[in-house]
C-alpha positions in Angstrom: 18.0 -168.8 -129.0 21.1 -168.6 -131.2 20.5 -168.5 -135.0 23.5 -166.7 -136.3 25.6 -169.7 -137.3 25.3 -173.4 -137.8 26.5 -175.6 -135.0 27.3 -179.2 -135.9 26.0 -182.0 -133.6 28.4 -183.4 -131.0 26.7 -186.8 -130.9 23.9 -188.4 -132.9 21.1 -190.8 -132.1 21.4 -193.4 -129.3 24.9 -192.1 -128.4 23.2 -189.2 -126.6 21.3 -191.4 -124.2 23.8 -192.3 -121.5 22.8 -194.1 -118.4 22.5 -190.8 -116.4 19.8 -189.4 -118.8 18.0 -192.7 -119.1 17.8 -192.9 -115.3 15.9 -189.5 -115.5 13.7 -190.3 -118.5 10.7 -191.5 -116.6 10.9 -188.4 -114.4 10.9 -186.3 -117.6 7.9 -188.2 -119.1 5.6 -188.8 -116.0 3.7 -191.7 -117.4 0.4 -190.8 -115.7 0.4 -187.2 -117.0 1.5 -188.3 -120.4 -1.5 -190.7 -120.6 -3.8 -187.9 -119.6 -2.4 -185.6 -122.3 -2.7 -188.2 -125.0 -6.3 -189.0 -124.2 -6.2 -192.4 -125.9 -5.1 -190.8 -129.3 -2.8 -193.7 -130.4 -5.2 -196.4 -129.2 -8.0 -194.8 -131.2 -5.9 -194.4 -134.4 -4.6 -197.9 -134.3 -8.0 -199.4 -133.3 -9.7 -197.5 -136.1 -7.1 -199.0 -138.6 -7.9 -202.5 -137.2 -4.2 -202.9 -136.3 -3.2 -205.7 -134.0 0.5 -206.3 -134.5 2.5 -203.1 -133.8 6.2 -202.3 -134.1 7.3 -199.6 -131.7 10.5 -198.4 -133.2 11.5 -195.8 -130.6 10.6 -197.5 -127.3 12.6 -195.3 -125.0 11.8 -196.5 -121.5 8.7 -198.4 -122.8 5.8 -196.0 -122.2 4.0 -196.5 -125.5 4.9 -200.2 -125.8 3.5 -200.9 -122.3 0.4 -198.8 -122.9 -0.3 -200.5 -126.2 0.2 -204.0 -124.7 -2.2 -203.1 -121.9 -4.8 -202.3 -124.6 -4.4 -205.7 -126.2 -2.0 -204.9 -129.0 0.7 -207.5 -130.0 3.8 -205.3 -129.5 7.4 -205.6 -130.5 9.6 -202.8 -129.1 12.9 -201.5 -130.6 15.4 -198.9 -129.4 18.9 -198.1 -130.5 20.1 -197.5 -126.9 21.0 -200.5 -124.8 20.2 -198.5 -121.7 16.8 -197.7 -123.0 16.2 -201.3 -124.0 17.0 -202.6 -120.5 14.7 -199.9 -119.0 11.9 -200.9 -121.3 12.3 -204.6 -120.3 12.2 -203.6 -116.6 9.2 -201.3 -117.0 7.3 -203.9 -119.0 7.9 -206.5 -116.3 6.8 -204.1 -113.6 3.5 -203.6 -115.4 3.0 -207.3 -116.0 3.8 -207.5 -119.7 6.3 -209.6 -121.6 6.9 -208.7 -125.3 10.0 -208.7 -127.5 12.4 -205.9 -127.0 15.2 -205.4 -129.5 18.3 -203.2 -129.6 18.8 -202.2 -133.2 19.9 -199.3 -135.4 16.9 -198.4 -137.6 19.1 -198.7 -140.7 19.6 -202.4 -139.9 16.0 -203.1 -138.8 14.9 -205.4 -141.7 17.3 -208.1 -140.6 16.1 -208.2 -137.1 12.3 -208.5 -137.6 10.0 -211.5 -138.1 7.3 -210.9 -140.6 5.4 -207.7 -141.1 3.2 -205.5 -139.0 -0.2 -203.8 -139.1 1.3 -200.6 -137.7 4.7 -199.1 -137.2 5.0 -196.2 -134.7 8.0 -193.9 -134.2 7.2 -191.6 -131.3 8.7 -189.2 -128.8 10.3 -187.0 -131.5 12.8 -189.8 -132.2 12.9 -189.6 -136.0 14.7 -186.2 -135.9 17.8 -187.9 -134.4 18.6 -188.6 -138.1 20.7 -185.7 -139.3 21.4 -186.9 -142.8 18.6 -186.9 -145.5 19.9 -190.1 -147.0 19.5 -191.8 -143.6 16.0 -190.3 -143.2 14.9 -191.8 -146.6 16.6 -195.1 -145.9 14.9 -195.5 -142.5 11.5 -194.6 -143.8 12.0 -197.2 -146.5 12.8 -199.7 -143.7 9.6 -198.7 -141.8 7.6 -199.0 -145.0 8.9 -202.5 -145.7 8.0 -203.6 -142.2 4.3 -202.8 -142.8 1.7 -205.0 -144.3 -0.1 -203.6 -147.4 -2.7 -201.1 -146.0 -0.8 -200.8 -142.7 -0.3 -197.4 -141.0 2.7 -195.5 -139.9 2.6 -192.9 -137.1 5.6 -190.6 -136.6 5.8 -187.5 -134.4 8.2 -184.7 -133.7 8.5 -181.4 -131.8 7.1 -178.4 -133.6 10.3 -177.4 -135.4 8.4 -175.0 -137.7 7.8 -172.9 -134.6 11.3 -173.6 -133.2 12.9 -172.3 -136.4 10.6 -169.2 -136.3 11.6 -168.6 -132.6 8.0 -169.1 -131.5 8.3 -172.4 -129.8 7.5 -173.1 -126.1 7.3 -176.4 -124.4 3.9 -176.5 -122.7 4.6 -179.5 -120.4 1.2 -180.9 -121.3 2.3 -183.5 -123.9 5.0 -186.2 -124.0 7.4 -184.6 -121.5 5.2 -183.8 -118.5 7.5 -184.3 -115.5 6.7 -181.9 -112.7 9.4 -179.3 -112.3 11.4 -180.3 -115.4 12.1 -177.3 -117.6 12.7 -177.8 -121.3 14.2 -175.0 -123.4 15.9 -174.4 -126.8 19.6 -173.7 -126.4 20.2 -173.4 -130.2 18.3 -173.7 -133.4 19.1 -173.2 -137.0 18.0 -175.1 -140.2 20.4 -178.0 -139.5 20.4 -178.5 -135.7 18.3 -177.9 -132.6 19.7 -178.4 -129.2 17.3 -178.8 -126.3 18.2 -178.3 -122.6 16.6 -180.2 -119.8 16.8 -178.7 -116.3 15.7 -181.1 -113.6 14.6 -179.9 -110.1 17.8 -181.1 -108.4 19.9 -179.0 -110.7 20.9 -181.8 -113.1 21.1 -180.6 -116.7 21.1 -182.6 -119.9 21.2 -181.7 -123.6 19.8 -183.4 -126.7 20.6 -182.5 -130.3 18.3 -183.3 -133.2 17.6 -182.3 -136.8 14.8 -179.7 -136.8 12.6 -181.2 -139.5 9.7 -179.2 -140.8 6.2 -180.6 -141.0 5.9 -180.2 -144.8 9.4 -181.7 -145.2 8.4 -184.9 -143.4 5.1 -185.1 -145.3 7.1 -185.0 -148.5 9.5 -187.7 -147.4 6.5 -189.9 -146.5 5.0 -189.5 -149.9 8.3 -190.1 -151.6 8.6 -193.3 -149.7 5.3 -194.5 -151.0 3.0 -193.7 -148.1 -0.4 -192.2 -149.0 -3.3 -190.5 -147.1 -0.9 -188.5 -144.9 -2.8 -186.7 -142.1 -1.2 -184.1 -139.8 -2.2 -183.5 -136.2 -1.0 -180.9 -133.7 -1.1 -181.9 -130.0 -3.5 -184.7 -131.0 -5.9 -182.4 -132.8 -6.4 -182.2 -136.5 -7.5 -178.6 -136.3 -4.4 -176.8 -134.9 -2.3 -173.6 -135.2 1.2 -174.4 -136.5 2.6 -171.5 -134.3 1.0 -172.9 -131.1 1.3 -176.7 -131.2 3.9 -178.4 -129.0 4.2 -181.6 -131.0 3.2 -182.6 -134.5 2.0 -186.1 -135.5 1.8 -187.6 -139.0 -0.4 -190.6 -139.7 0.3 -192.3 -143.1 -0.9 -195.5 -144.8 1.0 -197.9 -146.9 -0.4 -198.4 -150.4 
């Protein structure tokens, strides 16, 4: 892992998700193993908050949108990548679901939505695609505005605390569970993390994100107006910050 100098991102956000990577995304996730790893965590959190109408702001290929729809939630899915949006629509239809799927930049979200939601989720370590702090604050304000009073927001990210201390390892047990797919860190400093994905057939892809720290995101959530922020590591509230693969933040709108 390189830490000697800052490397600036080549591409940001949805621009990194070309058709060739989107075509491999479900192989990377493995929906069945992902479901087993989550053990109903999001359904339990949303059900406990009595949420019904849910906005999935980082749909990807549709895993969480489809899973939540299957559990009876009224889902609207959003992604900034046209290729991801089309894959979500196809995956939803293949699983017998039909819900709104929008292609939108998060910074323009307010003009694309109808009404407010009981819950907003931003999963799959998608929020770190925002490299600029002003954008992070603006997007959280958009998510906050999309919520009803008392609504909950769930956001996750890879454990960049461990990444930046050179202690991170991808367990393959959570989120990205595809058999034979290797995930490694090519570069990490305080401004950029580049992940490398090696697929069994020799195909290689890279993704670049901002390595946000857990306490940093908690602070941004509170600055936005969220309260009762809870942190989880790999779906457990009692966790070791050096050991967790993914971190999840659950916050409530005042």
